C-alpha positions in Angstrom: 3.7 -18.7 -15.9 4.9 -22.0 -14.5 5.2 -21.1 -10.9 6.2 -24.8 -9.8 9.2 -24.5 -12.2 10.0 -20.9 -10.8 10.0 -22.3 -7.2 12.6 -25.0 -8.3 14.7 -22.5 -10.1 14.9 -20.2 -7.0 15.7 -23.2 -4.8 12.5 -22.7 -2.7 11.2 -26.1 -2.6 12.4 -26.9 1.0 9.8 -24.3 2.4 6.0 -23.8 2.2 5.3 -21.3 -0.6 2.2 -19.3 -1.5 0.9 -16.9 -4.1 -0.8 -13.8 -2.9 -1.7 -10.3 -4.3 -4.1 -9.5 -7.1 -3.1 -12.6 -9.0 -5.2 -14.7 -6.7 -8.3 -12.7 -7.7 -10.2 -11.9 -10.8 -8.9 -8.3 -10.7 -5.5 -7.9 -12.2 -3.8 -6.6 -15.3 -1.6 -8.9 -17.5 1.4 -6.7 -16.5 0.7 -7.2 -12.7 3.7 -8.8 -10.8 3.3 -12.3 -9.0 3.6 -11.9 -5.3 5.2 -15.1 -4.0 5.9 -15.7 -0.1 8.4 -18.2 1.0 7.5 -19.2 4.6 11.1 -19.7 5.7 11.1 -17.3 8.8 13.6 -15.1 7.4 13.5 -11.3 7.6 15.2 -10.6 4.3 14.0 -7.9 2.1 11.7 -8.5 -0.7 13.5 -9.7 -4.0 12.4 -8.8 -7.4 13.1 -10.9 -10.4 11.9 -11.2 -14.0 10.8 -14.4 -15.5 8.7 -15.4 -18.6 7.9 -11.7 -19.3 6.6 -11.0 -15.9 8.0 -9.5 -12.7 7.9 -11.7 -9.5 8.1 -10.4 -6.0 9.5 -12.9 -3.5 8.7 -12.1 0.1 9.8 -13.9 3.1 7.2 -14.8 5.8 6.8 -16.8 9.0 4.1 -19.4 9.9 4.3 -18.0 13.5 3.1 -14.6 12.2 0.7 -12.8 14.6 0.4 -9.3 13.2 -3.0 -8.6 11.5 -1.3 -6.1 9.1 0.6 -9.0 7.7 -1.9 -11.9 8.1 -4.4 -9.9 5.9 -2.1 -10.1 3.1 -2.1 -13.9 3.3 -5.9 -14.1 3.2 -6.9 -15.9 0.0 -3.4 -17.2 -0.7 -2.9 -19.9 -3.3 -0.6 -22.8 -2.0 2.2 -23.5 -4.5 4.3 -25.8 -2.2 3.3 -27.3 1.2 4.5 -31.0 1.5 4.1 -30.7 5.4 0.6 -29.1 5.1 1.8 -26.5 7.6 0.8 -23.6 5.2 -2.6 -25.2 4.7 -3.3 -25.2 8.4 -1.9 -21.7 8.9 -4.1 -20.2 6.1 -7.1 -22.2 7.6 -6.7 -20.4 10.8 -6.4 -17.0 9.0 -9.8 -17.8 7.3 -11.4 -18.6 10.6 -10.4 -15.2 12.0 -10.8 -13.2 8.8 -13.3 -10.8 10.0 -11.3 -10.0 13.3 -8.1 -9.7 11.4 -9.5 -7.1 8.8 -11.1 -5.1 11.5 -8.0 -5.1 13.6 -6.0 -4.0 10.5 -8.5 -1.1 9.7 -8.1 0.1 13.4 -4.5 0.1 13.3 -4.6 2.0 10.0 -7.0 4.5 11.5 -4.7 5.1 14.5 -1.8 5.4 11.9 -3.8 8.1 10.0 -4.4 10.1 13.2 -0.8 10.0 14.1 0.1 11.4 10.7 -2.5 14.2 11.1 -0.9 15.1 14.4 2.6 15.1 12.7 1.1 17.4 10.0 -0.3 19.8 12.5 2.9 19.8 14.5 4.9 20.4 11.4 2.9 23.3 10.3 3.6 25.0 13.6 7.2 24.1 13.6 7.7 24.9 9.9 8.8 21.3 9.2 9.3 20.7 5.6 7.8 17.3 5.6 4.4 18.1 7.2 2.8 17.8 3.7 4.1 14.4 3.3 2.6 13.3 6.7 -0.8 14.6 5.6 -0.6 12.6 2.3 0.3 9.4 4.4 -2.7 10.1 6.5 -5.0 10.0 3.5 -3.6 6.7 2.2 -3.9 5.2 5.7 -7.6 6.1 5.8 -8.0 4.5 2.4 -6.2 1.3 3.8 -8.7 1.3 6.6 -11.8 1.7 4.4 -10.7 -1.0 2.2 -10.1 -3.4 5.0 -13.4 -2.7 6.5 -14.8 -3.8 3.1 -12.8 -6.9 3.4 -10.5 -5.9 0.6 -6.7 -6.3 0.8 -5.2 -3.0 0.0 -3.6 -3.1 -3.3 -2.3 0.2 -4.8 -2.7 -0.9 -8.4 -6.4 -1.6 -8.2 -7.4 0.3 -5.0 -8.9 3.5 -6.4 -11.0 1.5 -8.7 -12.3 -0.6 -5.7 -13.0 2.4 -3.7 -15.2 3.6 -6.4 -17.2 0.3 -6.5 -17.9 -0.1 -2.8 -21.4 0.0 -1.7 -22.8 3.2 0.0 -22.8 3.1 3.7 -21.6 5.2 6.6 -18.1 4.0 6.5 -17.7 4.3 2.7 -19.0 7.8 2.8 -15.4 8.7 4.0 -14.0 7.7 0.6 -14.7 11.3 -0.6 -12.4 12.6 2.0 -9.6 10.2 0.7 -10.0 11.3 -2.9 -10.4 15.0 -1.8 -7.1 15.1 0.3 -5.0 12.9 -1.9 -5.2 15.3 -4.8 -6.2 13.0 -7.7 -8.0 15.9 -9.3 -4.7 17.4 -10.3 -3.8 14.4 -12.3 -2.4 15.3 -15.9 0.1 13.5 -18.0 2.7 16.1 -17.7 2.4 16.2 -13.9 2.4 12.3 -13.8 5.7 12.2 -15.7 7.5 14.4 -13.1 5.9 12.4 -10.2 7.1 9.2 -11.8 10.7 10.3 -12.0 10.7 11.3 -8.4 8.8 8.1 -7.4 11.4 6.0 -9.1 14.2 7.9 -7.5 12.8 7.6 -4.1 12.1 3.9 -4.6 15.8 3.4 -5.6 17.0 5.3 -2.6 14.8 3.4 -0.1 14.3 0.0 -1.6 17.0 -0.4 -4.0 15.5 -3.7 -5.3 14.4 -3.0 -9.0 10.9 -2.1 -7.8 11.3 1.0 -9.9 10.9 -1.2 -13.0 7.5 -2.4 -11.9 6.6 1.2 -11.1 7.5 2.2 -14.6 5.5 -0.7 -16.1 2.4 0.2 -14.0 2.7 4.0 -15.1 2.9 3.0 -18.7 -0.2 0.8 -18.3 -2.1 3.5 -16.6 -1.2 6.3 -19.1 -1.8 4.0 -22.2 -5.4 3.4 -20.9 -6.1 7.0 -19.9 -6.3 6.0 -16.2 -4.6 9.2 -15.0 -6.3 9.4 -11.6 -5.6 5.7 -10.9 -1.9 6.4 -11.8 -1.8 9.5 -9.5 -3.2 7.4 -6.6 -0.9 4.5 -7.3 2.4 6.6 -7.3 1.2 8.4 -4.3 0.6 5.1 -2.4 4.0 3.7 -3.3 5.6 6.9 -2.0 3.7 6.6 1.2 4.9 3.0 1.7 8.6 4.1 1.2 8.1 7.2 3.4 6.8 5.1 6.3 9.8 2.7 6.0 12.2 5.8 6.8 9.8 8.0 8.9 11.9 7.6 12.0 14.9 9.2 10.5 13.2 11.5 7.9 13.9 14.7 9.8 17.7 13.9 9.7 17.6 13.8 5.9 16.3 17.3 5.0 17.4 17.1 1.4 14.9 14.3 0.6 12.2 17.1 0.7 13.4 18.0 -2.8 12.5 14.6 -4.3 9.4 14.2 -2.1 8.0 17.6 -3.0 7.5 16.3 -6.5 6.8 12.5 -5.7 4.0 13.4 -3.3 2.8 16.5 -5.3 2.7 18.2 -1.9 0.6 21.1 -0.9 2.4 24.4 0.0 -0.6 26.3 1.5 -0.4 25.6 5.2 -4.0 26.7 5.8 -5.3 24.2 3.3 -2.9 21.6 4.7 -4.2 22.0 8.2 -7.9 21.9 6.9 -7.2 18.6 5.1 -5.6 17.2 8.2 -8.6 18.0 10.2 -10.9 16.5 7.6 -9.0 13.3 7.8 -9.0 13.2 11.6 -12.7 13.7 11.7 -13.3 10.9 9.2 -11.0 8.5 11.3 -12.9 9.3 14.4 -16.2 8.9 12.8 -15.2 5.3 11.7 -13.8 4.6 14.9 -17.1 5.6 16.7 -19.1 3.4 14.3 -16.8 0.4 15.0 -17.0 0.9 18.8 -20.8 1.0 18.6 -21.2 -2.0 16.3 
């Protein structure tokens, strides 16, 4: 992939541009997309294009960004265009604060997970149809936090594989709670086919930017290589990301439960659901306690 040529074709040469995501590491598949960020200060949605047999995601960012959730994504970024050296200085500052940023990101995700646990328990009491969706989100937020505390940028494609490889310690002991409450043990090809269709449908509803084509490509790769658990985890994570984007208005769209029931492969047993929420809550508090005593 000639990224310099791509930047010129997309008329991005007037701004600092960087390559992020798994393509900057040694852990990526040939079919993985290229994550390019244009630092033009715009708040435009991610654009997805196809070039040279590869998908490219074009994000927009700001060199004045202060949120750790976003800055972590820029860690390890490769500079593609930076005539003013502004991006180089920006990334240097991120490198200096790397440990603080990952830790802050992890805390934010733990609090997000605890919030989702409360939404789950409230939903069970109020018979809210989306209570199971909140529980799944809580599991994935816990996974984000654990990855961040291992200085790994959360990446849904490779995340489950990385969770398996982390060294054993008190924080990483909580990985078993993630795998237990996400539901990867249910992964079969027939189930994944159904989840895929709903995941694509939900993506088109929320994002409407051809991300569904990338989802399909990742699904094909996982299934071809018999990575069914990884596929299940990936699809669930994508649904979590899109659910969070519309979480504030989800209760006004009750019809979405039909697509989310399959997309999230949600649990109908309220007793089990509440038990899982409590397990996640306990894990989050255990990690927060370890961080506060460190």
